[in-house]
C-alpha positions in Angstrom: 2.6 16.5 1.6 1.5 17.8 -1.9 -1.2 15.5 -3.6 -3.6 16.0 -6.6 -7.8 14.8 -6.5 -8.7 11.9 -8.2 -12.4 10.4 -8.7 -12.1 12.0 -4.5 -9.3 10.4 -3.6 -6.0 12.5 -2.7 -3.0 11.2 -4.3 0.6 12.0 -3.4 2.0 13.8 -6.2 5.7 13.5 -5.2 8.3 11.0 -6.2 9.8 9.1 -4.5 12.5 10.4 -3.1 10.7 13.4 -2.0 8.2 11.6 -0.1 10.2 9.3 2.0 12.7 13.0 3.1 9.2 13.9 3.7 7.6 11.5 5.6 11.6 11.3 7.8 11.1 14.6 8.0 7.4 14.3 10.4 8.5 10.8 11.3 7.2 10.1 15.0 10.0 8.6 17.1 9.1 4.7 18.7 8.5 6.7 22.2 6.3 9.5 20.8 2.7 8.0 19.1 0.5 11.1 19.4 0.5 10.8 15.8 0.0 8.1 12.9 0.9 8.0 9.4 -1.1 5.1 7.6 -0.3 5.1 4.2 -2.0 2.4 0.9 -1.9 2.2 -2.5 -4.0 3.2 -4.9 -4.5 1.7 -8.4 -7.3 1.5 -10.8 -9.2 -1.8 -9.3 -9.1 -0.1 -6.3 -10.3 3.1 -6.9 -13.6 0.8 -8.7 -13.9 -1.4 -5.8 -13.9 1.1 -3.5 -17.1 2.7 -5.2 -19.3 -0.2 -4.6 -17.7 -0.7 -1.3 -18.1 2.1 1.0 -15.7 1.2 4.4 -13.0 0.5 2.1 -14.0 3.8 0.3 -13.5 5.7 4.0 -10.3 3.7 4.1 -8.6 5.1 1.5 -10.1 8.6 2.3 -8.7 8.3 5.6 -4.6 7.6 4.6 -2.6 10.1 4.9 -0.6 9.1 2.2 -2.2 7.2 -0.6 0.7 6.3 -3.4 -0.1 6.2 -7.0 0.7 2.2 -7.3 -0.3 1.4 -10.9 0.3 2.8 -14.0 -3.3 3.4 -14.6 -3.4 5.8 -12.2 -0.5 7.8 -14.3 -1.7 7.4 -17.1 -5.4 8.8 -16.0 -3.3 11.9 -14.3 -1.5 12.4 -17.9 -5.1 12.7 -19.4 -6.7 14.6 -17.0 -3.4 17.2 -16.3 -3.3 16.3 -13.0 0.3 16.8 -12.3 1.5 13.1 -10.6 5.3 13.2 -10.9 5.8 9.2 -11.5 4.2 5.8 -10.5 5.7 4.6 -6.9 5.0 1.1 -6.7 3.8 -0.8 -3.3 6.8 -2.7 -3.0 9.2 0.2 -4.5 8.0 2.2 -1.5 8.2 -0.3 1.1 12.3 -1.3 -0.3 13.4 2.1 -1.0 11.5 3.5 2.5 13.1 0.7 4.7 16.4 1.1 3.1 16.5 4.5 3.9 15.5 3.4 8.1 18.7 1.2 8.0 21.0 3.7 6.8 19.5 6.3 9.4 19.9 4.0 12.1 17.1 1.0 12.4 14.4 0.8 13.1 11.7 -2.3 15.1 9.3 -3.4 12.4 5.9 -5.5 12.5 4.5 -7.7 10.1 0.8 -8.2 9.6 -0.7 -10.7 7.3 0.5 -13.7 4.9 1.3 -17.3 6.4 4.0 -18.2 8.6 6.3 -19.8 5.5 6.0 -16.1 4.2 6.6 -14.5 7.6 10.1 -16.3 8.3 11.5 -16.1 4.6 10.8 -12.2 4.9 12.8 -12.4 8.7 15.2 -14.4 7.4 16.0 -11.4 4.2 15.1 -8.6 6.4 18.1 -9.8 9.3 20.7 -10.1 6.1 19.7 -7.2 4.3 19.0 -5.0 6.5 20.8 -5.0 9.5 19.9 -2.2 11.8 16.2 -3.5 11.1 15.1 -5.2 14.0 11.8 -7.6 13.3 10.1 -7.2 16.5 7.1 -8.9 16.2 5.6 -11.4 12.9 1.4 -12.4 12.9 -0.5 -14.7 10.6 -3.8 -14.1 11.2 -6.1 -16.6 9.9 -8.0 -16.6 6.6 -11.4 -15.8 6.9 -13.0 -13.4 5.4 -14.5 -10.7 8.3 -12.0 -11.4 11.4 -13.9 -12.0 14.7 -13.6 -9.9 18.0 -11.2 -12.5 19.6 -8.9 -12.6 16.2 -9.2 -8.8 16.6 -7.7 -8.8 20.3 -4.7 -11.1 19.1 -3.5 -9.2 16.6 -3.7 -6.0 18.8 -2.3 -7.5 21.8 1.1 -8.7 19.8 1.5 -5.5 17.9 0.9 -3.4 21.5 3.3 -5.8 23.2 6.0 -5.6 20.2 6.0 -1.5 20.7 7.1 -1.5 17.2 7.6 1.6 15.1 7.0 0.9 11.0 3.3 -1.5 11.4 3.4 -3.1 8.1 0.3 -5.3 7.0 0.0 -7.7 3.9 -4.1 -9.2 3.9 -4.4 -8.1 0.3 -7.2 -5.3 -0.4 -9.5 -4.2 0.5 -9.6 -6.4 3.8 -6.1 -4.6 4.7 -7.3 -1.6 4.6 -10.3 -1.9 6.6 -9.4 -3.3 9.2 -6.2 -1.1 9.9 -9.6 1.8 9.4 -11.3 -0.2 12.1 -8.4 -0.7 14.5 -6.9 2.3 14.1 -6.8 3.9 16.5 -6.3 1.0 18.5 -2.5 0.8 17.6 -0.3 3.1 18.9 2.1 2.8 15.9 3.7 6.3 14.3 4.1 4.6 10.8 1.2 2.1 9.2 1.4 0.8 5.5 -0.5 -1.5 3.7 1.2 -3.0 1.1 -0.5 -6.3 0.3 1.4 -8.2 -2.6 4.5 -6.9 -0.6 5.3 -9.9 1.6 5.1 -12.5 -1.2 7.4 -10.1 -3.2 9.9 -9.8 -0.7 9.8 -13.3 0.3 9.9 -14.6 -2.5 7.2 -16.5 -2.9 6.0 -14.7 -5.9 7.9 -13.2 -8.8 7.7 -9.4 -9.5 7.4 -8.6 -13.2 10.8 -7.8 -14.7 12.2 -4.8 -14.9 11.5 -4.8 -18.7 7.1 -4.7 -18.7 7.5 -2.2 -14.6 9.1 0.5 -17.6 6.5 -0.4 -20.6 4.1 0.0 -17.6 2.3 -3.2 -18.4 3.4 -4.8 -15.1 0.3 -6.4 -14.5 0.9 -8.5 -17.6 2.6 -10.9 -17.1 1.4 -11.7 -13.3 -2.2 -11.6 -14.9 -0.5 -14.3 -17.3 0.9 -16.2 -14.4 -2.6 -15.9 -12.1 -5.3 -15.4 -14.7 -8.2 -16.7 -12.2 -7.1 -14.8 -9.4 -6.2 -11.4 -11.7 -9.1 -11.6 -14.5 -11.5 -9.3 -12.6 -9.2 -6.7 -11.5 -7.5 -6.4 -15.4 -10.7 -7.5 -17.7 -13.0 -5.8 -15.5 -11.5 -3.4 -13.3 -9.5 -1.7 -15.5 -11.8 -0.5 -18.5 -14.6 0.5 -16.0 -11.6 2.8 -14.7 -10.5 4.2 -18.6 -14.3 5.0 -19.1 -14.5 6.9 -15.8 -11.2 9.3 -17.0 -12.3 9.5 -20.6 -15.8 10.5 -19.2 -13.6 13.0 -16.6 -12.0 14.2 -19.6 -15.0 15.4 -22.0 -16.9 16.5 -19.1 -13.3 19.2 -18.3 -14.6 19.8 -22.1 -17.4 20.3 -22.0 -17.1 22.6 -19.2 -14.5 25.0 -20.5 -16.1 25.5 -24.0 
């Protein structure tokens, strides 16, 4: 798949339709787990956090598909002359991909993460909206910083017994990416996606910003105003650092081409 390199990460440079077509071209059937696709999202905050978290960095670099999930990534690409075609938000990818799965006859999906309440709402909406998708399992892991061996055994066992085609993981970053990276070899699932807040958005327990904010490239703003205590570091610390990196890279490139 076409990618561009940004600060050491290979980020998808296809638009959403092209990406989904590419995935379906290589998508493995449920009976053939010899290949696995690991999907995660890249945004300014995740890249800044990964610069200080080696395991998170390794996890993002090990992905097969790293989505340009953030207007900051698209802005960086534009400033640096990189051919990233468009922002592909985790929610937009999840919804479009699931719709395509449903259209093409369905698949078995497993949701790992969040609370029982959120998982129940996801299951209900999926059954109504995508009747060809079978929710073959859900699992709400304990809320803790690190999972112990028994936690991992239970999660992996539940997934193994369900035999999903797609595993959606929503534990928030960087926990979800690191968990997938550490356990990927034990997960016999063709496609694994780390999609974080998508669980809450799809369940309706948290509201995604309206279309007008998304088109303006300011999807982050209403979320920040609703949850400033939780999102201040992402928007007031990581974003300025990331933009400084972009500016520094641009200046360095100009010096190199003189």
